[in-house]
N, C-alpha and C positions, 0 to 999 in steps of 0.2 A: 354562404360559407366564407367567401373571400373578404367581404366587408366586416362581417360580424365575428366569426370564429377566428379567422386567420389574422386580419389586420386590427381587429378590435377598435374600429373607428369610433371616436367619441365626439361629443359636441365641441365645436371650435377647432377640430383638427384640420390642418391643411394637408390635402391628400393628392398626390400626383397619380394619374391614371395613364400608363404608358403602354403603347402597342402600335400596330400598323392599321391602316384603314380596313384591312380584312377582318379585324376584330370589332368593327363598328357595332354589331348587334349587342355584344356583351359590354362594350364600353358605355353604351347608352344606359344599360341596366345598372352598371356599377355607379355611374354618375347619379342616377336616381337614388340608389341605396345609400350613397354617401350623404346626399342631401337629407334623406330620412333619418340618418344617424346624427344629423346636426353638424356634419363636416363641410368643408369648403373644397369641392372637387376642382382639380387643376389638370385638365387633359394635356397630354404630351404625345401627339400622334406623329410618327415619323414615316417618311417615304423610303421604300427600298430603292437602292441604287445610289443614294447619296454617299454612303460610306465607300461603295465601290469606286465612285468617281474620285473621292479623296485619296484612296489608297493607290489608285492607278495613275492619277494625274497631279496630285498635290506635290509641292516642293517640300523640302525638309522643314522649313518654318511652318508651313501649313499642317504637316503631319504632327508637329509638336504642339500645335495650338490647342488650348483647352477652352471649350465653350463656357463663357462666364455664366450663362443661364443654367448650365449643369451644376456649376459650383454653387450658385445661389440656391438651387433646389436642395442640394445635399445639406447645405448649412441651415436651411430654414424650415423644410417640410417636416411634418410629424409622422406621415405615413407615405409609403411608396407601394403602389400596386402595379406590377409589370406583367404583361401577358405576351408570351411568344406567339406570333401569328405570321409565319413566313410565307411569302409567295414563291420564293426560290431559295432553297436551302444551300445551293451550290454556287451562289453568286460571287463568292470571294475565292473560289477554288484556284484561280489562275493568278492571284495577286503574288507579287514577289515576296517571299518570306521575310527578307530583310526589311522591307518597307512595312510589312505587317508588324514585325517586332518593334520597329521604331515608333509606330503609332501606339502600340500597347504601352510602351514605356512612358509616353506622354500622359497617360491616364493614371499612373501609379499613385501619385499624391492624392488625387481625387478619390480613387478606390479605397485607399487606406483611411481617408477621413470618413468615408461612408461606413466602413467597418467599425471605426472607433465610435461613431455616434450610435450605431446599432448595438454594439457591445455595452455601451453605457446606458442603454434603454431610452435614448433620446429620439431614436428613429425606428419605427416599426415598419416592416416591409414583408411583402410576399411576392414570390415569382410563381406564375402559373402559365398555362398554355391554352390557346383557343384553337380547336382543330381546323386545319386547312388542308387543301389538296396536296400541297408540297410535303407537309409533315406526314400525311397518310402514305404518300408514295415512298418516303424514306423508310417507313415502317412496313412496307409491302402489304398495305391494306387499302381497301376502298375507304372513302371518306366516312361512310356510315359505320363501317367496322372500326375505324379509328376513333370516331366519336364515342362509340360504346366502350372502347378500350380506355379512353381518357376518363370517362365518367366512372368506370369500374375502378380505375387506379385511385380515384379520389373518394371512393366509397359512396358516390352520389346515387348509386342504385340501391343503397340501403334505406329502409324506411325512416331511419333517424341518423343521418350522417354525422351529426355532432356527437351523439352518444357513442357511435362506432369509433370515431377518432379519439374520444376521451378514453375509451377502453383500450385502444391501441396504445395511447400515450402512457398508460399505466405499465404496460409491458416494456416499453422502451425505457421508462424511468428505472425499472428493475435491472435492465441490462446495463444501463449507465452506472448504476450504483455498484453492480457486480464488477464491471471492468475497472472501476476506479480503485479497487483493492489490489490490482495487479501491477507488477513492476515492468515486466518485459513480455512482449508477444513475439511468437515465431509463426510465420505462415508458410505452409508447405503444400505445393501442388505441382502439376506438370510444368516444368521449366521455372519453378519458383521455390526459393528457400530464402526467406527474408526475415531478419530480426530487427527489432527496434524497441526503445524504452519509452514508456508512457508515464512513468512515476513522476508525480508532481504536476502532471497536466490534468485538465478537466475533460471528462467525457460528456458530450452534449447530446441529450435526447431530442431528436428531431421528430416532432409528433404532430405536424400539420399547420404550424404557424408561418414559417418563413418560406417554405416551399409547399406548393399544393399541386399535385399530391406530394406527400412526404413519406418518411419511413426509413430512417437511418440513425445510427449512433456513431458519433465521430469525435476525434480528438486531434491534437497537434503533437506528433512524436517529438521527443528530444532531438534537436536538429543534428547533432553529430553522432547519433546512436544508430542510424540506419545502416545495416550491413547485409550484403548478399545480393541476390538477383531475383528478378521478377519478370514473368512473361504475361502480358495482358491478353485475355481471351478475345476481347472484342476490339474492333478498330477504335483508335483514339480520334474523337471528333472535337475539333476546336475551330470556332469561327468559320464554319462551313468547309473546313478542310478535313480530310479523312486520312489517317495514317494506320497502315495494317501491320499486325504482328509486332507490336512494340515490345522490345526487350531492354531492360535497364539493369545495370550492375552498379551497386553502391559500395563505397568505402568511406568510413568515417562520416557518413551522412550525405555524401556528395555523389552525384552520378559521374562515374568515371568511364562508362561505356554505354552508348545508346544506339540501337539498331532498329530498323523496320524494313519489312519486305516491300513496302510502298510508302512514299512520303518521308523518306529518311532525311532529306535536306530540310524539309519544314520542321521535323522533330528537332534536329540539331540546332536550327536557327532559333527556335523557341526556347530551348534550354540554355542557349547562350545569351538570352535577352539581358540578363543581369546576374549578379552574384547569387541571388536567392533562387533563381529559376532552376538551379541544379539540385536544390534540396527539397525535402518533403514538407509541405505545409499542413497536410491533412491525411488521416487514415480513418476509414469508416467501414462499417458493415451495412449492407443493404438488407432491409427487413420487410418490405412491402410485398406480400404474396399476391396482391392484385396486379403487380407488374411482374410478368413472368418471361417476357420476350424482349429482345434488343430492338430498339426503334431508331437508333441514331440521334436521339435527343437525350442529352445528359440529364435533364430535369427528371426524366423517367428512368433512364437506364441505371443511374447510380443508386436507385432505390430497389432494384430487382432483388426480391427475396432470395437469399442464398449466395449473394455476391459480396465482394469487398471492393472498395476503390481507394486509390491513393492519388492525391493531388500534388503535383509539382508546383512550387511557388509559394505564394503568400499564405500565411496561416490566419485562421480566425482568432482575433484577440481573446475572445471569451474562453478559448481552450487553454490559454496560457502559452500558446505557440508564439515563438519570437521571430520566425522567418518572415521576411518582407520581400516582395517582388512585384513587378508589373504583371507577372504570370500567375494564373491559378487554373491549372488544367487537370481535370478529373479523368483518370484512366481506370478502367473497370476490369476486374478479374472474376470469372465465374468459379465458384467454389462448390457447386452442387454435385460434383462427382470427383472422387479421388483426391480430396483435400483434407488437411488437418490444420487446426490452429491450436498452439500451445501457449499457455500463460504461466510464466515462471516454471516451465517444464511440465506442466500438467495439461492433458488434453481437455479442451473446453468446447471444441467445435469440430464437427466432422461432416463432410458432404453437404455443406450449406445449412447446418442446423447446430444450435447451441445444445450442449449435452446436459444431463442431470436436471432437466426441468428449467434450466436458466433461460428466460425469455420465451 
């Protein structure tokens, strides 16, 4: 699935394989599959603890330094396959938020170049996950239970996963086409009444290529159009930090008030990272019914069927979004009970489901 369906590796492709040593079993198989496809595998295996040392002990110059090997990879490779495989998901929890923000800013140019190449079709990529004990603990599961969850979320328990994803993709294509005809959306739920304009922007159907598992439809709202307030159902998780009960209020597209019951200092430091961090770069509906519970892993949680997520910070260029930032933080709101979404004043979505057969 990763090498063939998602990344579509072809003869001659230079393919980075990125993860931690915990993912060694699947990295070996990916290496073999890339060779069979005629590609050139380029392993990039990182050790946990290195970024923690940098963030805690590096000086300002070291925090701002950009590894030239990363720049070279982003400019030259054809495919990037990255696998999350954490040994400790909380290793950065006690890092000074200001130092974390400074380090994130140093990566902005590199991140934007990565998004540009991807949007231009020059770089194919897929982000996935290899089940580890740490990830299972975050999801309140045993490792065996978590493995079953991961495989189910990717439809890997289906007799023909490719056919299943193709069928799913047809549904997401229909939703993207439907939403592209709308000018303005309004989301109403407990603690939430948010409006924004999507006219002139592109809705992207995410159907199993760049994230695996996948299952969302997203766009970049008009930057100055976001108005109102939103309360996020689930904790905001960003670089191993967890922020509870995030509430944001927007005026003219910008966050003018941000509160949290826990982690408020970190929240405010992140949105003060740069000018674009206070604006919305992405709005999306989660559509994967194989992901039904919150796991503290955004790769899965933003796909939960019946949810929406909003990302503060940089927009994906293919949506037409113009916001740029060193930040891209997805925050998730459960819409499966007591919610409505209106498009141009018409009710199109209620309690986690699109109405009138749409989607």
